[in-house]
N, C-alpha and C positions, 0 to 999 in steps of 0.2 A: 172631425179634424182636431178638436180640442183634446179628445181622449188619446189620439195618436201622439200629439205633442207631449202630453203628460207622460205617456209610456216611454217616449223617447228621452224625456228629461230624467225619469227614474233610472232608465238604463245607463245614461251617461254618468249619473251620480254614483251608481253601483260600480261602474267601470273605473271611475276615478278612485273610489275607496280601495278597489282591488289593486290598482296600479301603485297607489301609495303604500299599501301593505307589502307588495312585492319589493318595492324599492327599499322599504324599511328593513325587510328581511335580508335583502342583498347587502345593505349597509352593515347590518349587524354581523352577517357572516364574514364580510371582508375585514371587519374590525376585530374579529376574533384572532387571538394569537395562534401562530403556526406551531404546533407541537408534534413530537414524535417520541417513540419508545424504542430503545435498543433491546435485542438486536433487530436489525432491519429484516425484511422478508426476502433477503438475497443470500443464497448459500455460496459464497465465494471464499477462497483463500487469497491472500495477497491482494486485497482490493485497491483500486486506483480510481480516483474521480477526476475527470476533466471538466473544468468549467469553460464551456465552449463559447465562441463568439456568436453562435446562433441563439443564445439566451438559455440554453438547456445545460443540464449536467449529464455526463455520461460516465457510467461505471463499468470498469473492466476488472477481471480477476481470474484466478486459477479455478477451473471447473466450468461446468455447464455444457461442455462438449468434449469429446475424446481426443480430437486431433486439431485443436485450435482454441479459439476464444469466442465468447459471446459478449454482448454488451446490454446494459440496461440504460434507460433514459429517464429523466425526471425534470419537472419544472420547478419543484419546490423542496427537494431533498427528502420528502416524506413518502411520496408515491412513486414507485419505480416500475417501469414497463419494459418487458423483455423485447429487445430489438432483434434477437436471433444471432446466428453466427456471423461474426465480422471478419474472421480470418480462419483459414484452413491450411494445414500443411500437407493435405492429401493431394499432391499433384507432382508429376515427375521431376520438375525442375527444383523442387524444394530441397534444401540441405537438411531438413529436419526428418525425424522418424517417429518420435514419441515424446511424452512427458512435457507438455506445453505449460510453462509456469510463468508467473509474475509479469503480466503485461503492463506496460505503462505507455500512455498515448499523449503526445504533445502536438499542439496546434502551432504551426510555424509557417508564416508567409502563405496562408491559404491552403496548406496541406496538413495532413494528419499523419504523424509518424508513430509507429508501434515498435517499441523495444520489448524483447521477450527472450526467454530461455527455452531451449529444447535440446533433446539428445541429437547429436550429429550422426548422420548415417555413415560417415567415414570413420570406421572403428576397427582397424585391422587387428588390434590386440584384444578385441572383445571386452572392453572395459564395461563394468557394471554401471558406472556413472560417466557419461560422455557428453556432458552439457556444454553448450556454447551459447553465444548471444547473437541474435539476428535483428534486423530492422526491416519493417514493411511500411508501405505508404498507401494512403487513400485520399480521395477527394472529399470524403465525408467522414464524420466521426463514427458512423455505422458501417463503414467499409464499402465494398470489399477491400481489405488490405492485401497488397501484393508485395512480396519480398523484393527488395531493391538489388539483391544479389543472390546467386545460387550457392553461395558460401556464407559461413558465419562472418560476423564483422571482423574477427581475428581469432587466432589460435595461440593462446599463451602456453600451451603444452600441458595444461591441467584443466579439469572441469570447472566451469564458472556459471553462475546464475545471478539473478536479481539485478538486472540492469537499471540504472537510474542516471539521468543526465542533468547537468547544470550548465547554463549559458551565462558566462561572466566576462565582462569587458571584451566582447566580440569573439570570445573563444568558447568552445564546447568541451565539457569534461564528462567522461563516462566513469561511473562508479559501478563496481561489481563485487561479488563475493566468490572467492576461491572455495570450492567445496571441501568438506572434511575428508573426502574419499582419498585414501592412500596418503594422508598428510599427518602422520604422527609427529607430535611436538613435545619436547622435553620441557618440563616446568616443575615447580614445587607442587602444583596440583596433581600432576602425573605421578610424582614420587609418592604423594599422600595416597593416591588411589591404589598404587601397587602395595603400599604398606598395609592398607585396609583389606587387601585381597579382593578388591572390587574389579579392577581392570589392569591388564598388563601394559597398555599404552592408551594415550588419549589423542585422538585426531582432532584437528581444529580447522575451522574456516576463518578466513581473513578477508577484510575489505580492502580493495585496491582502487586507485584512481589513475586515469590516463587521459591525456588530451586526445580528442579525435577531430577529424575535419568537420567543418560546418555542414557538409552534405552527408555526414554520417556514414562514410564509406571507408575511411582510412584511420588507422591509429597513428598518432604522432608521438614519437618518443617511446620510452619504456614505462610500464606500469609502476606506480609507487605504492608501497604498503602504507596504509593509512590507519587501520584499526585492527587489533587482534585481542584475544582474551589475555587477561593479566597473567604474568608468570609467577608472581610471588603470592604466598598465602596471606601476607599481611597487607596486600594492596586493597584499598577500600572498595574496588570494583569486583574483587574475586568472589565474594560470597554470592552475589546475585547472578553473576555471569557463569557460575559453575554449578548451579543447583541440580541440573540434570545428571551431573557426574556425582556430586556428593550424596544425592538421593539414591545412587546405584541404578539409575534409569538407563543410561547409555554411556558409552566410552567416547563421547564427542562433546566438544565445546564449540558453539557456533558464534560467529559475528557475521550477520547477514542482514538482508532486507534494508539496505541503507537508503536513506532519502535525504538529499541535501537541498537547502534553501538559504537565501540571504536575509539578514535582518540587521539593521543598523551597522552596516559595514562588516559584519561577521558572517562566516559560513557556518551554519548549523547542520550537523549531520546526525540524524536519528538512525538507530540500528537496533536489531533484535538479537537476543542471546537465548541459549538453551534450545531444547528439542522442540521443533515446531508442532509435533504431534502430542506433546505432553502438557501438563498443567503449569509448568514453570516458565513457559515462553513469555518473555518480557521485553520491554523497550527502554533503551537509554539514549543518550546523545553525547556528542562531542562538539567542540567549537574550534575554529581556526580563523586566522586572518587571510588565508589563501586557499584556493580550491584544492591544491594538492598538499595541504598541510604545512606544518605538523598540526594534528588535531589533539586537543586535550579533553579527556572525558570529564563530564560534569560531576560535581560533588553530590548533587541531589538525585543521581541515578539509583534505581530505575524510576522512570517517570510514569510507567504504565505496567501493571502486573496484575495477577489474579487478586480477587477480593474475597475469596472464600474464608480467609483467616480473619475477615472483618464482618462476617455474617452475610456476605454476598453470594452470588451464584455464578460468577464468571471466572474462567480459567483460560490458559493458552492464548493470552493477549499478545499479538505481535504482527510483524511485517506491516508497518504503518506507512502512511503518506500524509501530506499536509496540503490543504487547500483553503481558499478564502471564499466566503459566500458572496454572491452577486449583489444582494440588496444592502446588507449592512457591513460587509467586509469583515465579518467575524472569522476568526482563525479556527479551523477544525482539524482534528486528528481522525483519520480513517484507518481502521485496522480490523483484523479478524480475531475471533475468539470463540469460546464454547460455553454453553450452559448445561445444566442437568437435563433440560428439556431437549436441547439440540444434540446432546451426546457427542459422538466423534465428529459430527459434521461441523465444518467451519462456517461461521456466519458473520455478517458485517456489522460493525459498530461505528457510530460517529459520535465523537465527544468534542466539546469545545476545549480549546487550549489557548495559552497566552504566554508571552514572554514579559517578565516584570522589569522594573526599572534597573535591577541589578543584572539583567541578562539571563536570569534563570527561566528555563522553559518548564511550563507546568501543564499537564494534561488533566482535565477534570473528568476522570473516569478510572476504571470502567463503570458505566452506569446502566441500570435497567429500569429506572424510573422515568416518568414522563419528562421530556426536556423541551425547552423553548428554543426555537430556531432564531 
């Protein structure tokens, strides 16, 4: 009996030591800082992160499936799990036919709304670019998302992409980019390109804004031109927004991938310029007092661009969005880019950003070193 009690006491002592050790290890692990390294292990273009009310983050983007969109989920912004396809345009009632681009998902009143671009199957003149914007809805961030109409949101008469919405003072505003397709624009940059025997004409994409109904079914009023590439060679924005032209890469200047948010009573609109498939893709921003402008481009543009001229390995940085982390409310810029290792494949980056006391927006990137969340 005495031996049995001794054995039992020894067992309990060892168990206690083991439990203390486990608790200590758990404490040490939980106290370790959360870090990550760019690029993430997600091959998306045009990435968008939803900070959902269920406590998780959900990432959507261009790619992952041929006829729709997939999603990834994460609890910590470091580890991302593929949730599978969340939207498909492969059904008879869909207005879409191909090229599913730039999804953005918003959680509103317990529903999840997906805004996206795709080619419209109504194409009697057989346009090579026939993009329009649609809306789909789901009960969960992982879908399935179903289109709220068998037609695009509206038809402005030209191809449009990169939908983004802002809800302000009880109203909803849609921002989008008119495609460069069949949109030649005269400017001093176009004159310069002809004089250099580079291109006969320069096509441009422009960012527009328009109010839409709060149920996302109807356009209210006429679209307003908000942002376009500069027309003068001596404009401070011309150099960085025209690099794809001046490098002889393509005969197009883009203003696309807009993302608008509010800060201290101002509307900040970030946007991308240059060829999305090239090294010069970069991000700038403009500021306005009103959702439909006028917007004034910032003097410190671009705020995100390739870093290869500084010894880095990242090019093609663009089509960004902004979100705030759940735990510490840090402000983050999410965008796609390329590295030598990833080649032509677009991959996702997350870098911290801030707006200083003077209202200047600053992105701390692109980075490929270990970062603290």
